[in-house]
C-alpha positions as CSV (number, residue, x, y, z in Angstrom):
1,M,92.3,139.0,145.2
2,E,93.3,139.4,141.6
3,F,96.6,138.2,140.4
4,K,97.9,141.7,139.4
5,T,97.1,143.0,142.9
6,F,99.0,140.0,144.4
7,V,102.0,140.9,142.1
8,F,101.9,144.5,143.2
9,Y,101.9,143.7,146.9
10,L,104.6,141.1,146.3
11,F,106.9,143.6,144.6
12,S,106.1,146.3,147.2
13,T,107.1,143.9,150.0
14,I,110.4,143.0,148.3
15,L,111.0,146.7,147.7
16,V,110.5,147.7,151.3
17,L,112.6,144.8,152.7
18,A,115.4,145.5,150.2
19,S,115.3,149.2,151.1
20,L,115.6,148.3,154.8
21,R,118.5,146.0,154.2
22,V,120.3,148.8,152.3
23,I,120.5,150.9,155.5
24,T,120.9,148.1,158.0
25,A,123.5,145.9,156.3
26,R,126.9,146.4,157.8
27,N,128.7,145.0,154.8
28,P,128.9,147.6,151.9
29,V,128.8,144.8,149.3
30,H,125.5,143.4,150.7
31,A,124.1,147.0,150.9
32,A,125.0,147.5,147.2
33,L,123.3,144.2,146.2
34,F,120.2,145.0,148.0
35,L,120.1,148.5,146.5
36,V,120.3,146.9,143.0
37,L,117.3,144.7,144.0
38,A,115.4,147.7,145.3
39,F,115.9,149.7,142.1
40,F,115.0,146.7,139.9
41,T,111.8,146.0,141.9
42,A,110.8,149.6,141.7
43,S,111.2,149.5,137.9
44,G,108.9,146.4,137.9
45,I,106.3,148.4,139.8
46,W,106.6,151.1,137.2
47,M,106.1,148.5,134.4
48,L,102.9,147.4,136.1
49,L,101.7,151.0,135.9
50,Q,102.6,151.0,132.2
51,A,105.3,153.6,132.7
52,E,107.9,152.0,130.6
53,F,110.1,155.0,130.2
54,L,110.5,155.5,133.9
55,A,111.1,151.8,134.4
56,I,113.9,151.6,131.8
57,S,115.4,154.8,133.0
58,L,115.5,153.5,136.6
59,V,117.4,150.4,135.5
60,L,119.8,152.0,133.1
61,V,120.6,155.1,135.1
62,Y,120.4,154.0,138.8
63,V,121.4,150.4,138.6
64,G,124.3,151.4,136.3
65,A,125.3,154.1,138.8
66,V,125.3,151.7,141.7
67,M,128.9,150.7,141.0
68,V,130.0,154.4,141.3
69,L,128.1,154.6,144.6
70,F,129.8,151.4,145.7
71,L,133.2,153.0,144.9
72,F,132.3,156.0,147.0
73,V,131.4,153.8,149.9
74,V,134.7,151.8,149.6
75,M,136.7,155.1,149.4
76,M,134.9,156.7,152.4
77,L,135.1,153.6,154.6
78,D,138.7,152.7,153.7
79,V,137.7,149.1,153.0
80,N,140.6,146.7,152.3
81,L,140.1,145.7,148.7
82,E,142.5,142.7,149.1
83,K,140.3,141.4,151.9
84,L,137.2,141.8,149.7
85,K,138.8,139.9,146.9
86,K,139.6,137.0,149.2
87,G,136.0,136.8,150.4
88,F,134.6,136.9,146.9
89,W,132.9,133.5,147.1
90,S,131.3,134.3,150.4
91,Y,129.1,136.9,148.5
92,L,127.9,134.3,146.0
93,P,124.8,133.0,147.9
94,L,123.4,136.5,148.4
95,G,124.3,137.6,144.8
96,A,122.6,134.4,143.5
97,L,119.5,135.1,145.6
98,V,119.3,138.7,144.3
99,G,119.8,137.5,140.8
100,L,117.1,134.9,141.0
101,L,114.6,137.4,142.5
102,M,115.3,139.8,139.7
103,M,114.8,137.0,137.1
104,A,111.6,136.0,138.7
105,E,110.3,139.6,138.7
106,M,111.3,140.0,135.1
107,G,109.5,136.8,134.2
108,V,106.3,138.0,136.0
109,V,106.4,141.4,134.3
110,L,107.2,140.1,130.8
111,G,104.8,137.3,131.1
112,G,102.1,139.4,132.6
113,Q,100.4,140.1,129.3
114,Y,99.3,136.4,129.2
115,M,98.1,136.5,132.8
116,G,96.2,139.8,132.8
117,V,98.8,141.6,134.9
118,M,99.3,144.4,132.4
119,D,95.6,144.9,131.8
120,A,95.3,147.6,134.4
121,P,92.3,150.0,134.1
122,L,94.5,153.0,133.2
123,P,93.5,155.8,130.9
124,Q,95.0,155.2,127.5
125,G,96.5,158.2,125.7
126,V,96.5,158.9,122.0
127,A,99.1,156.9,120.1
128,A,100.7,160.0,118.6
129,V,101.5,161.4,122.1
130,S,104.9,160.7,123.4
131,N,105.2,159.6,127.1
132,T,108.7,161.0,127.3
133,K,107.6,164.4,126.0
134,E,104.6,164.6,128.4
135,L,106.8,163.6,131.3
136,G,109.4,166.3,130.5
137,R,106.6,168.9,130.1
138,V,105.2,168.1,133.5
139,I,108.6,168.0,135.2
140,Y,109.7,171.3,133.8
141,T,106.4,173.1,134.4
142,D,104.4,171.8,137.3
143,Y,107.2,170.3,139.3
144,V,110.2,172.5,138.2
145,Y,111.0,173.6,141.8
146,P,111.1,170.1,143.3
147,F,113.2,169.0,140.3
148,E,115.7,171.8,140.8
149,L,115.8,171.1,144.6
150,A,116.6,167.5,143.9
151,A,119.4,168.5,141.5
152,V,120.9,170.8,144.2
153,I,120.7,168.1,146.8
154,L,122.5,165.6,144.4
155,L,125.2,168.2,143.6
156,L,125.8,168.8,147.4
157,A,126.0,165.0,147.9
158,I,128.6,164.7,145.1
159,V,130.7,167.6,146.6
160,A,130.4,166.1,150.1
161,A,131.5,162.7,148.9
162,I,134.5,164.1,147.1
163,A,135.4,166.2,150.2
164,L,135.2,163.2,152.5
165,T,137.3,161.0,150.3
166,H,140.0,163.6,149.6
167,R,143.1,162.7,151.5
168,G,145.2,165.7,150.8
169,L,148.1,166.3,148.5
170,K,150.7,163.6,148.5
171,K,154.2,164.7,149.2
172,T,156.3,163.7,146.2
173,K,160.0,164.5,145.5
174,Y,160.7,166.5,142.4
175,A,163.6,168.4,141.0
176,D,163.5,172.2,140.6
177,P,165.6,173.2,137.6
178,A,166.0,176.8,138.8
179,K,167.6,175.7,142.1
180,Q,169.9,173.3,140.1
181,V,171.1,176.1,137.9
182,R,171.8,178.4,140.9
183,V,173.7,175.8,142.9
184,K,177.4,176.4,143.6
185,A,180.2,173.9,144.1
186,S,180.5,175.0,147.8
187,D,176.9,174.0,148.3
188,R,177.5,170.4,147.1
189,L,181.2,169.8,148.0
190,R,182.6,170.0,151.4
191,V,186.3,169.4,152.1
192,L,187.1,167.6,155.4
193,Q,190.5,167.8,156.9
194,M,191.5,164.6,158.6
195,P,194.7,164.1,160.6
196,A,197.2,161.9,159.0
197,E,197.7,158.5,160.6
198,K,201.1,157.9,162.2
199,A,202.9,154.8,161.3
200,E,203.8,152.7,164.3
């Protein structure tokens, strides 16, 4: 088996395992870390296919948006942030493992040109043709309906997340100037008649 085939199967295995841990991990912090690993591994597979634009977009957009996703999870589950801060060092081993895996994948992909990993038998386009332009043309012509469907699903997910995290209006005390102007002395002052005390 060639080395590039081995790298592909290695990345695919890491991607499948990380994806399974995203949905099976009970701790939202662990799930978010595994999600970062899954996105990063998927971008490595895109790099092996010489789709650099998709790989960079996956890292910049999705990995950057994981923190927003994590905030939604914390808001929906009512996780105690103080408790999470106290257990910060308990997440260090898993975070270090995820970081080391990401560094190893980056090293394999970036050093792949010296090991023949990036020499895949893919059809090479003309140098003047832009990958981004061709990708946009295909998305907005051949796959416009799946693209719009994905956009609607994402919009529904955002609305649902906001609706689930909305706790209702907070009851706050405030002064109404119109009521203060219309107030009378009898509304604020009440005279009480108390019997006089008798001296013994």
